[in-house]
C-alpha atoms as a printed R data frame, in Angstrom:
    type eleno elety resid chain resno       x       y       z
1   ATOM     1    CA   UNK     A     1 108.956  90.493 146.557
2   ATOM     2    CA   UNK     A     2 109.024  91.647 142.926
3   ATOM     3    CA   UNK     A     3 106.044  93.602 141.689
4   ATOM     4    CA   UNK     A     4 104.737  92.936 138.178
5   ATOM     5    CA   UNK     A     5 105.172  95.868 135.826
6   ATOM     6    CA   UNK     A     6 102.134  98.114 135.618
7   ATOM     7    CA   UNK     A     7 100.050  97.616 132.493
8   ATOM     8    CA   UNK     A     8  99.650 100.747 130.394
9   ATOM     9    CA   UNK     A     9  96.285 102.521 130.422
10  ATOM    10    CA   UNK     A    10  93.789 101.600 127.757
11  ATOM    11    CA   UNK     A    11  94.180 104.862 125.824
12  ATOM    12    CA   UNK     A    12  97.977 104.778 126.029
13  ATOM    13    CA   UNK     A    13  98.046 101.165 124.856
14  ATOM    14    CA   UNK     A    14  95.727 101.975 121.951
15  ATOM    15    CA   UNK     A    15  97.962 104.884 120.889
16  ATOM    16    CA   UNK     A    16 100.916 102.495 120.934
17  ATOM    17    CA   UNK     A    17  98.868 100.025 118.886
18  ATOM    18    CA   UNK     A    18  98.223 102.576 116.125
19  ATOM    19    CA   UNK     A    19 101.755 104.062 116.348
20  ATOM    20    CA   UNK     A    20 100.378 107.605 116.362
21  ATOM    21    CA   UNK     A    21 103.903 109.024 116.065
22  ATOM    22    CA   UNK     A    22 104.081 107.728 112.495
23  ATOM    23    CA   UNK     A    23 101.778 110.587 111.470
24  ATOM    24    CA   UNK     A    24 105.023 112.457 110.818
25  ATOM    25    CA   UNK     A    25 105.260 110.659 107.461
26  ATOM    26    CA   UNK     A    26 102.064 111.756 105.669
27  ATOM    27    CA   UNK     A    27 100.728 114.680 107.714
28  ATOM    28    CA   UNK     A    28 103.374 117.226 106.579
29  ATOM    29    CA   UNK     A    29 102.441 116.612 102.942
30  ATOM    30    CA   UNK     A    30  98.740 117.029 103.693
31  ATOM    31    CA   UNK     A    31  99.650 120.390 105.228
32  ATOM    32    CA   UNK     A    32 101.777 121.256 102.202
33  ATOM    33    CA   UNK     A    33  98.876 120.542  99.830
34  ATOM    34    CA   UNK     A    34  96.479 122.468 102.067
35  ATOM    35    CA   UNK     A    35  98.645 125.580 102.310
36  ATOM    36    CA   UNK     A    36  99.557 125.533  98.616
37  ATOM    37    CA   UNK     A    37  95.867 125.391  97.698
38  ATOM    38    CA   UNK     A    38  95.181 128.275 100.100
39  ATOM    39    CA   UNK     A    39  97.947 130.306  98.499
40  ATOM    40    CA   UNK     A    40  96.267 129.843  95.126
41  ATOM    41    CA   UNK     A    41  92.821 130.485  96.583
42  ATOM    42    CA   UNK     A    42  93.281 133.947  98.039
43  ATOM    43    CA   UNK     A    43  96.627 133.605  99.783
44  ATOM    44    CA   UNK     A    44  95.260 133.502 103.341
45  ATOM    45    CA   UNK     A    45  95.521 130.612 105.791
46  ATOM    46    CA   UNK     A    46  92.093 129.382 106.849
47  ATOM    47    CA   UNK     A    47  92.806 127.980 110.255
48  ATOM    48    CA   UNK     A    48  89.446 126.227 110.579
49  ATOM    49    CA   UNK     A    49  90.064 124.280 107.373
50  ATOM    50    CA   UNK     A    50  93.605 123.457 108.479
51  ATOM    51    CA   UNK     A    51  92.249 122.132 111.775
52  ATOM    52    CA   UNK     A    52  89.639 119.990 110.021
53  ATOM    53    CA   UNK     A    53  92.284 118.596 107.658
54  ATOM    54    CA   UNK     A    54  94.340 117.652 110.718
55  ATOM    55    CA   UNK     A    55  91.358 115.958 112.353
56  ATOM    56    CA   UNK     A    56  90.500 114.073 109.155
57  ATOM    57    CA   UNK     A    57  94.093 112.969 108.669
58  ATOM    58    CA   UNK     A    58  94.528 111.744 112.229
59  ATOM    59    CA   UNK     A    59  91.134 110.016 112.135
60  ATOM    60    CA   UNK     A    60  91.870 108.307 108.822
61  ATOM    61    CA   UNK     A    61  95.357 107.242 109.789
62  ATOM    62    CA   UNK     A    62  94.243 105.937 113.192
63  ATOM    63    CA   UNK     A    63  91.474 103.921 111.540
64  ATOM    64    CA   UNK     A    64  93.949 102.519 109.000
65  ATOM    65    CA   UNK     A    65  96.444 101.414 111.643
66  ATOM    66    CA   UNK     A    66  93.771  99.949 113.915
67  ATOM    67    CA   UNK     A    67  92.231  98.017 111.006
68  ATOM    68    CA   UNK     A    68  95.670  96.816 109.951
69  ATOM    69    CA   UNK     A    69  96.505  95.551 113.433
70  ATOM    70    CA   UNK     A    70  93.097  93.876 113.808
71  ATOM    71    CA   UNK     A    71  93.198  92.097 110.464
72  ATOM    72    CA   UNK     A    72  96.871  91.109 110.833
73  ATOM    73    CA   UNK     A    73  96.795  89.998 114.467
74  ATOM    74    CA   UNK     A    74  97.126  86.281 113.639
75  ATOM    75    CA   UNK     A    75  99.993  86.938 111.225
76  ATOM    76    CA   UNK     A    76 101.659  89.202 113.796
77  ATOM    77    CA   UNK     A    77 101.514  86.384 116.347
78  ATOM    78    CA   UNK     A    78 103.598  84.169 114.046
79  ATOM    79    CA   UNK     A    79 106.338  86.734 113.449
80  ATOM    80    CA   UNK     A    80 109.015  87.175 116.165
81  ATOM    81    CA   UNK     A    81 109.353  90.868 115.213
82  ATOM    82    CA   UNK     A    82 105.654  91.602 115.720
83  ATOM    83    CA   UNK     A    83 104.485  89.093 118.312
84  ATOM    84    CA   UNK     A    84 104.790  91.738 121.048
85  ATOM    85    CA   UNK     A    85 102.216  94.003 119.444
86  ATOM    86    CA   UNK     A    86  99.375  94.988 121.730
87  ATOM    87    CA   UNK     A    87  96.617  92.876 120.179
88  ATOM    88    CA   UNK     A    88  98.833  89.798 120.277
89  ATOM    89    CA   UNK     A    89  99.887  90.232 123.909
90  ATOM    90    CA   UNK     A    90  96.434  91.306 125.088
91  ATOM    91    CA   UNK     A    91  97.523  94.796 126.165
92  ATOM    92    CA   UNK     A    92  94.684  95.985 123.936
93  ATOM    93    CA   UNK     A    93  91.534  93.916 123.608
94  ATOM    94    CA   UNK     A    94  89.970  93.228 120.240
95  ATOM    95    CA   UNK     A    95  86.854  95.061 121.405
96  ATOM    96    CA   UNK     A    96  88.889  98.173 122.268
97  ATOM    97    CA   UNK     A    97  90.631  98.056 118.901
98  ATOM    98    CA   UNK     A    98  87.341  97.771 117.025
99  ATOM    99    CA   UNK     A    99  85.884 100.617 119.090
100 ATOM   100    CA   UNK     A   100  88.891 102.811 118.390
101 ATOM   101    CA   UNK     A   101  88.692 102.032 114.677
102 ATOM   102    CA   UNK     A   102  84.978 102.843 114.550
103 ATOM   103    CA   UNK     A   103  85.412 106.118 116.436
104 ATOM   104    CA   UNK     A   104  88.322 107.107 114.190
105 ATOM   105    CA   UNK     A   105  86.280 106.365 111.077
106 ATOM   106    CA   UNK     A   106  83.394 108.457 112.412
107 ATOM   107    CA   UNK     A   107  85.813 111.313 113.109
108 ATOM   108    CA   UNK     A   108  87.111 111.116 109.528
109 ATOM   109    CA   UNK     A   109  83.598 111.256 108.057
110 ATOM   110    CA   UNK     A   110  82.536 114.079 110.391
111 ATOM   111    CA   UNK     A   111  85.572 116.173 109.465
112 ATOM   112    CA   UNK     A   112  84.962 115.519 105.754
113 ATOM   113    CA   UNK     A   113  81.324 116.582 106.134
114 ATOM   114    CA   UNK     A   114  82.395 119.786 107.896
115 ATOM   115    CA   UNK     A   115  84.835 120.623 105.086
116 ATOM   116    CA   UNK     A   116  82.632 120.457 101.976
117 ATOM   117    CA   UNK     A   117  80.201 118.145 100.137
118 ATOM   118    CA   UNK     A   118  82.858 116.793  97.749
119 ATOM   119    CA   UNK     A   119  85.065 115.657 100.627
120 ATOM   120    CA   UNK     A   120  82.114 113.941 102.276
121 ATOM   121    CA   UNK     A   121  81.119 112.109  99.082
122 ATOM   122    CA   UNK     A   122  84.699 110.981  98.401
123 ATOM   123    CA   UNK     A   123  85.620 110.006 101.978
124 ATOM   124    CA   UNK     A   124  84.325 106.400 101.682
125 ATOM   125    CA   UNK     A   125  86.494 105.980  98.561
126 ATOM   126    CA   UNK     A   126  89.520 107.154 100.544
127 ATOM   127    CA   UNK     A   127  88.840 104.425 103.101
128 ATOM   128    CA   UNK     A   128  88.847 101.560 100.569
129 ATOM   129    CA   UNK     A   129  92.644 101.272 100.083
130 ATOM   130    CA   UNK     A   130  93.106 101.604 103.847
131 ATOM   131    CA   UNK     A   131  91.071  98.435 104.317
132 ATOM   132    CA   UNK     A   132  92.414  96.610 101.262
133 ATOM   133    CA   UNK     A   133  96.063  97.053 102.285
134 ATOM   134    CA   UNK     A   134  96.042  94.522 105.177
135 ATOM   135    CA   UNK     A   135  94.532  91.934 102.828
136 ATOM   136    CA   UNK     A   136  96.959  92.719  99.974
137 ATOM   137    CA   UNK     A   137  99.769  90.668 101.487
138 ATOM   138    CA   UNK     A   138  97.483  87.660 101.175
139 ATOM   139    CA   UNK     A   139  97.068  87.822  97.391
140 ATOM   140    CA   UNK     A   140  99.728  90.029  95.760
141 ATOM   141    CA   UNK     A   141 103.509  90.218  95.810
142 ATOM   142    CA   UNK     A   142 103.257  94.005  95.681
143 ATOM   143    CA   UNK     A   143 101.277  95.046  98.783
144 ATOM   144    CA   UNK     A   144 103.692  97.966  99.182
145 ATOM   145    CA   UNK     A   145 102.045  99.754  96.280
146 ATOM   146    CA   UNK     A   146  98.575  99.283  97.748
147 ATOM   147    CA   UNK     A   147 100.005 101.102 100.761
148 ATOM   148    CA   UNK     A   148 101.336 103.725  98.341
149 ATOM   149    CA   UNK     A   149  97.828 104.252  96.974
150 ATOM   150    CA   UNK     A   150  96.410 104.565 100.481
151 ATOM   151    CA   UNK     A   151  98.975 107.226 101.400
152 ATOM   152    CA   UNK     A   152  98.590 109.116  98.116
153 ATOM   153    CA   UNK     A   153  95.019 109.998  99.079
154 ATOM   154    CA   UNK     A   154  96.180 112.537 101.698
155 ATOM   155    CA   UNK     A   155  97.530 115.396  99.510
156 ATOM   156    CA   UNK     A   156  94.597 115.215  97.073
157 ATOM   157    CA   UNK     A   157  92.083 115.120  99.909
158 ATOM   158    CA   UNK     A   158  93.775 118.081 101.586
159 ATOM   159    CA   UNK     A   159  93.676 120.096  98.344
160 ATOM   160    CA   UNK     A   160  89.984 119.315  97.819
161 ATOM   161    CA   UNK     A   161  89.327 120.316 101.425
162 ATOM   162    CA   UNK     A   162  90.348 123.859 100.483
163 ATOM   163    CA   UNK     A   163  88.925 124.157  96.979
164 ATOM   164    CA   UNK     A   164  85.948 121.798  96.960
165 ATOM   165    CA   UNK     A   165  86.637 121.052  93.291
166 ATOM   166    CA   UNK     A   166  88.976 119.020  91.093
167 ATOM   167    CA   UNK     A   167  89.589 122.046  88.876
168 ATOM   168    CA   UNK     A   168  93.234 123.125  89.084
169 ATOM   169    CA   UNK     A   169  94.195 120.211  91.325
170 ATOM   170    CA   UNK     A   170  97.040 118.984  89.087
171 ATOM   171    CA   UNK     A   171  99.832 119.816  91.573
172 ATOM   172    CA   UNK     A   172  98.036 117.825  94.281
173 ATOM   173    CA   UNK     A   173  98.036 114.699  92.100
174 ATOM   174    CA   UNK     A   174 101.761 115.065  91.410
175 ATOM   175    CA   UNK     A   175 102.448 115.479  95.128
176 ATOM   176    CA   UNK     A   176 100.169 112.504  95.853
177 ATOM   177    CA   UNK     A   177 102.137 110.303  93.461
178 ATOM   178    CA   UNK     A   178 105.405 111.435  95.067
179 ATOM   179    CA   UNK     A   179 104.172 110.728  98.604
180 ATOM   180    CA   UNK     A   180 102.691 107.360  97.661
181 ATOM   181    CA   UNK     A   181 105.821 106.162  95.892
182 ATOM   182    CA   UNK     A   182 108.027 107.502  98.687
183 ATOM   183    CA   UNK     A   183 106.148 105.510 101.317
184 ATOM   184    CA   UNK     A   184 105.775 102.457  99.076
185 ATOM   185    CA   UNK     A   185 109.521 102.576  98.414
186 ATOM   186    CA   UNK     A   186 110.521 102.544 102.035
187 ATOM   187    CA   UNK     A   187 107.911  99.863 102.794
188 ATOM   188    CA   UNK     A   188 109.856  97.702 100.333
189 ATOM   189    CA   UNK     A   189 112.938  98.248 102.497
190 ATOM   190    CA   UNK     A   190 111.024  97.596 105.718
191 ATOM   191    CA   UNK     A   191 109.596  94.312 104.417
192 ATOM   192    CA   UNK     A   192 113.087  92.949 103.757
193 ATOM   193    CA   UNK     A   193 113.581  92.123 107.427
194 ATOM   194    CA   UNK     A   194 110.664  89.634 107.362
195 ATOM   195    CA   UNK     A   195 111.637  87.652 104.257
196 ATOM   196    CA   UNK     A   196 112.279  84.310 105.937
197 ATOM   197    CA   UNK     A   197 109.207  84.463 108.177
198 ATOM   198    CA   UNK     A   198 106.951  85.646 105.339
199 ATOM   199    CA   UNK     A   199 108.033  82.734 103.153
200 ATOM   200    CA   UNK     A   200 107.459  80.287 105.989
201 ATOM   201    CA   UNK     A   201 103.946  81.468 106.889
202 ATOM   202    CA   UNK     A   202 102.805  82.359 103.360
203 ATOM   203    CA   UNK     A   203 102.732  86.149 103.538
204 ATOM   204    CA   UNK     A   204 103.230  87.800 100.149
205 ATOM   205    CA   UNK     A   205 105.707  90.627  99.572
206 ATOM   206    CA   UNK     A   206 108.176  91.696  96.908
207 ATOM   207    CA   UNK     A   207 111.236  90.700  99.006
208 ATOM   208    CA   UNK     A   208 109.687  87.328  99.856
209 ATOM   209    CA   UNK     A   209 108.915  86.586  96.196
210 ATOM   210    CA   UNK     A   210 111.885  88.100  94.379
211 ATOM   211    CA   UNK     A   211 114.542  88.415  97.073
212 ATOM   212    CA   UNK     A   212 116.015  91.216  99.150
213 ATOM   213    CA   UNK     A   213 118.396  92.451  96.473
214 ATOM   214    CA   UNK     A   214 115.621  92.866  93.897
215 ATOM   215    CA   UNK     A   215 113.396  94.618  96.441
216 ATOM   216    CA   UNK     A   216 116.140  97.080  97.374
217 ATOM   217    CA   UNK     A   217 116.816  97.821  93.707
218 ATOM   218    CA   UNK     A   218 113.107  98.434  93.129
219 ATOM   219    CA   UNK     A   219 113.026 100.709  96.172
220 ATOM   220    CA   UNK     A   220 115.916 102.723  94.741
221 ATOM   221    CA   UNK     A   221 114.124 103.154  91.414
222 ATOM   222    CA   UNK     A   222 110.926 104.114  93.229
223 ATOM   223    CA   UNK     A   223 112.715 106.817  95.208
224 ATOM   224    CA   UNK     A   224 114.395 108.208  92.098
225 ATOM   225    CA   UNK     A   225 110.924 108.623  90.584
226 ATOM   226    CA   UNK     A   226 109.726 110.107  93.875
227 ATOM   227    CA   UNK     A   227 112.464 112.724  93.773
228 ATOM   228    CA   UNK     A   228 111.596 113.611  90.171
229 ATOM   229    CA   UNK     A   229 107.953 114.083  91.181
230 ATOM   230    CA   UNK     A   230 108.953 116.376  94.054
231 ATOM   231    CA   UNK     A   231 110.924 118.443  91.542
232 ATOM   232    CA   UNK     A   232 107.905 118.526  89.213
233 ATOM   233    CA   UNK     A   233 105.623 119.640  92.056
234 ATOM   234    CA   UNK     A   234 107.980 122.502  92.903
235 ATOM   235    CA   UNK     A   235 107.991 123.622  89.274
236 ATOM   236    CA   UNK     A   236 104.194 123.452  88.972
237 ATOM   237    CA   UNK     A   237 103.645 125.502  92.122
238 ATOM   238    CA   UNK     A   238 106.504 127.927  91.500
239 ATOM   239    CA   UNK     A   239 108.455 127.107  94.642
240 ATOM   240    CA   UNK     A   240 111.885 128.704  94.905
241 ATOM   241    CA   UNK     A   241 115.240 128.308  96.616
242 ATOM   242    CA   UNK     A   242 113.977 127.117 100.045
243 ATOM   243    CA   UNK     A   243 112.202 124.185  98.381
244 ATOM   244    CA   UNK     A   244 115.321 123.267  96.440
245 ATOM   245    CA   UNK     A   245 117.391 123.322  99.632
246 ATOM   246    CA   UNK     A   246 114.856 120.929 101.121
247 ATOM   247    CA   UNK     A   247 115.152 118.712  98.063
248 ATOM   248    CA   UNK     A   248 118.941 118.585  98.389
249 ATOM   249    CA   UNK     A   249 118.524 117.389 101.975
250 ATOM   250    CA   UNK     A   250 115.892 114.915 100.806
251 ATOM   251    CA   UNK     A   251 118.273 113.509  98.207
252 ATOM   252    CA   UNK     A   252 120.875 113.066 100.945
253 ATOM   253    CA   UNK     A   253 118.342 111.256 103.169
254 ATOM   254    CA   UNK     A   254 117.329 108.966 100.305
255 ATOM   255    CA   UNK     A   255 120.972 108.197  99.535
256 ATOM   256    CA   UNK     A   256 121.672 107.521 103.214
257 ATOM   257    CA   UNK     A   257 118.930 104.930 103.621
258 ATOM   258    CA   UNK     A   258 119.930 103.135 100.431
259 ATOM   259    CA   UNK     A   259 123.557 103.034 101.543
260 ATOM   260    CA   UNK     A   260 123.037 101.815 105.112
261 ATOM   261    CA   UNK     A   261 120.610  99.035 104.150
262 ATOM   262    CA   UNK     A   262 122.160  96.324 101.984
263 ATOM   263    CA   UNK     A   263 121.233  92.723 101.128
264 ATOM   264    CA   UNK     A   264 123.974  91.573 103.499
265 ATOM   265    CA   UNK     A   265 123.145  93.946 106.351
266 ATOM   266    CA   UNK     A   266 119.534  94.693 107.324
267 ATOM   267    CA   UNK     A   267 120.411  95.733 110.877
268 ATOM   268    CA   UNK     A   268 119.832  99.406 110.137
269 ATOM   269    CA   UNK     A   269 116.398  99.111 108.550
270 ATOM   270    CA   UNK     A   270 114.703 100.848 111.476
271 ATOM   271    CA   UNK     A   271 117.204 103.699 111.315
272 ATOM   272    CA   UNK     A   272 116.473 104.152 107.614
273 ATOM   273    CA   UNK     A   273 112.720 103.747 108.129
274 ATOM   274    CA   UNK     A   274 112.134 106.092 111.054
275 ATOM   275    CA   UNK     A   275 115.033 108.544 111.099
276 ATOM   276    CA   UNK     A   276 115.636 109.187 107.405
277 ATOM   277    CA   UNK     A   277 111.986 109.146 106.328
278 ATOM   278    CA   UNK     A   278 110.761 111.174 109.284
279 ATOM   279    CA   UNK     A   279 113.406 113.732 108.370
280 ATOM   280    CA   UNK     A   280 112.216 113.856 104.744
281 ATOM   281    CA   UNK     A   281 108.630 114.707 105.660
282 ATOM   282    CA   UNK     A   282 109.486 117.366 108.215
283 ATOM   283    CA   UNK     A   283 112.350 118.968 106.263
284 ATOM   284    CA   UNK     A   284 110.446 119.258 102.984
285 ATOM   285    CA   UNK     A   285 107.413 120.744 104.700
286 ATOM   286    CA   UNK     A   286 109.417 123.290 106.694
287 ATOM   287    CA   UNK     A   287 111.385 124.496 103.670
288 ATOM   288    CA   UNK     A   288 108.217 124.634 101.562
289 ATOM   289    CA   UNK     A   289 106.461 126.577 104.331
290 ATOM   290    CA   UNK     A   290 109.364 129.039 104.399
291 ATOM   291    CA   UNK     A   291 108.987 129.515 100.653
292 ATOM   292    CA   UNK     A   292 105.200 129.857 100.772
293 ATOM   293    CA   UNK     A   293 105.352 132.504 103.495
294 ATOM   294    CA   UNK     A   294 108.503 134.510 102.759
295 ATOM   295    CA   UNK     A   295 108.700 134.350  98.984
296 ATOM   296    CA   UNK     A   296 105.175 133.696  97.723
297 ATOM   297    CA   UNK     A   297 103.254 135.692 100.308
298 ATOM   298    CA   UNK     A   298 101.017 133.218 102.111
299 ATOM   299    CA   UNK     A   299  99.338 135.177 104.923
300 ATOM   300    CA   UNK     A   300  98.263 133.961 108.337
């Protein structure tokens, strides 16, 4: 007698639904903005603020992923790559997904309120691109850059969490543009694997409209601009040799993903998406942290 495989618990299934491990992409840059602002605002780490930034980031990102999965569940059911997602298979009920999204949104607003009045007032604006992104693929061939806008919110929000003012926030906007374009660029690569299905079911994307080759070229240009913005951020903040070592490794990671993914071979998209881009976020943050602490004097 063969036993049916045990269904995952509700919480575990929800965490799989929102792919919580993908926080590795944006969270390091929120920390970088937070710690850089603290360095400029007295030079001491405020652990309570750092904790609240973490809570806000996780809450916002969880809400975004839950909303995305809810709004895209019918599209996901039509795509062989995504038809095993939890809302499609029933591993997570629609009610559970809505509940998780609502709780995550409440957590985001509560953390923003605990940080400062400006963060609370701006938090609904930060949510708008998170909700618009799932709809973008229904009306624009460039949904990847709506995602870029949604991700760019994190560094600016983290900076404002420390300072409570826009004054002197220029470096945060440069970092935000870099992070947004970085993520938008690799979303262009990721979307290439769904070209045929997207065209068949009417989902809009740059690869579906203009072809894989054009999308990969645009991704390359986007990542060149991203790299230039990372350089600019380092200059604005006064980061030194550890940051530049991190940038060299970042350049290598960018080059790797654009070499292994070609119009004729999309089999290594996931390797480029998860491995190379996860490495970029972690490596840049760690080298920047080393610089902030050892060279610039950030104190715990």
